[in-house]
C-alpha positions as CSV (number, residue, x, y, z in Angstrom):
1,M,0.0,0.1,-0.1
2,T,2.4,2.3,0.9
3,A,4.5,1.9,-2.8
4,Q,1.2,2.5,-4.4
5,L,0.6,5.9,-1.7
6,A,4.3,6.8,-3.3
7,Q,3.8,6.2,-6.8
8,S,0.7,8.5,-6.3
9,Y,2.7,11.5,-4.9
10,E,5.3,10.9,-7.4
11,G,2.7,11.2,-10.4
12,L,1.2,14.1,-8.5
13,K,4.7,15.9,-8.1
14,Q,5.4,15.4,-11.8
15,E,2.1,17.1,-12.7
16,H,3.0,19.9,-10.2
17,D,6.2,20.4,-11.7
18,K,4.8,20.3,-15.1
19,K,2.3,22.9,-14.1
20,I,4.6,25.0,-12.6
21,G,6.9,25.2,-15.8
22,L,3.6,25.7,-17.9
23,L,2.8,29.0,-15.2
24,R,6.2,30.4,-15.5
25,K,6.0,30.1,-19.2
26,Q,2.7,31.7,-19.5
27,E,3.7,34.5,-17.0
28,V,7.1,35.7,-19.5
29,K,4.5,35.5,-22.4
30,G,1.7,37.3,-21.1
31,V,-0.8,35.0,-21.4
32,D,-4.1,35.8,-20.7
33,Y,-4.8,36.3,-17.4
34,L,-7.9,33.7,-17.0
35,K,-5.7,30.9,-18.4
36,M,-2.7,31.8,-15.8
37,E,-5.5,31.8,-13.1
38,K,-6.9,28.3,-14.2
39,N,-3.2,26.8,-13.9
40,K,-2.7,28.5,-10.6
41,M,-6.0,26.7,-9.3
42,E,-5.0,23.8,-10.8
43,I,-1.9,23.8,-9.0
44,E,-3.5,24.7,-5.6
45,S,-5.2,21.8,-6.0
46,L,-2.4,19.5,-7.0
47,D,-0.6,21.2,-3.8
48,S,-3.5,19.9,-1.5
49,K,-3.5,16.2,-3.2
50,M,0.2,15.9,-2.5
51,L,-0.2,17.1,1.3
52,V,-2.9,14.2,1.9
53,A,-0.8,11.7,0.0
54,T,1.9,12.9,2.1
55,Q,-0.3,12.5,5.0
56,S,-1.5,9.0,4.0
57,I,2.0,7.9,3.7
58,E,3.4,9.0,7.1
59,T,0.2,7.1,8.8
60,T,0.6,4.3,6.8
61,T,4.4,4.3,7.6
62,S,3.7,4.9,11.2
63,E,1.3,2.0,11.4
64,I,3.6,-0.3,9.7
65,M,6.3,0.5,12.5
66,R,4.0,0.4,15.3
67,L,3.1,-3.3,14.2
68,R,6.3,-4.2,13.5
69,E,7.5,-3.1,17.3
70,S,4.5,-4.4,19.2
71,E,3.9,-7.6,17.4
72,L,6.6,-8.7,14.8
73,F,9.5,-8.3,17.0
74,P,8.3,-10.1,19.9
75,Q,7.3,-13.0,17.6
76,L,11.0,-12.8,16.5
77,L,12.3,-13.0,19.8
78,E,10.5,-15.8,20.4
79,L,11.0,-17.9,17.6
80,V,14.9,-17.1,18.3
81,A,14.7,-18.3,21.8
82,G,12.6,-21.9,21.0
83,L,15.5,-22.6,18.5
84,V,18.2,-21.4,20.7
85,Q,16.9,-24.1,23.0
């Protein structure tokens, strides 16, 4: 799941970077105000989506770490103790 979230974030980041580049070109060329505003709104939307994706990744990662520490590590210790005996 984390890999899917990371891929989603990367796709959003690439699209965001592309839109930023487009906006800069529009500003230099003096493109129509409405087109620039539309592009700015799309960039803001991508910013929000990237923030949500980042939060999802952090939440998922934290849960994986919690499970590893609270459940998997003790089970590993029991396994190793059983093999030593």
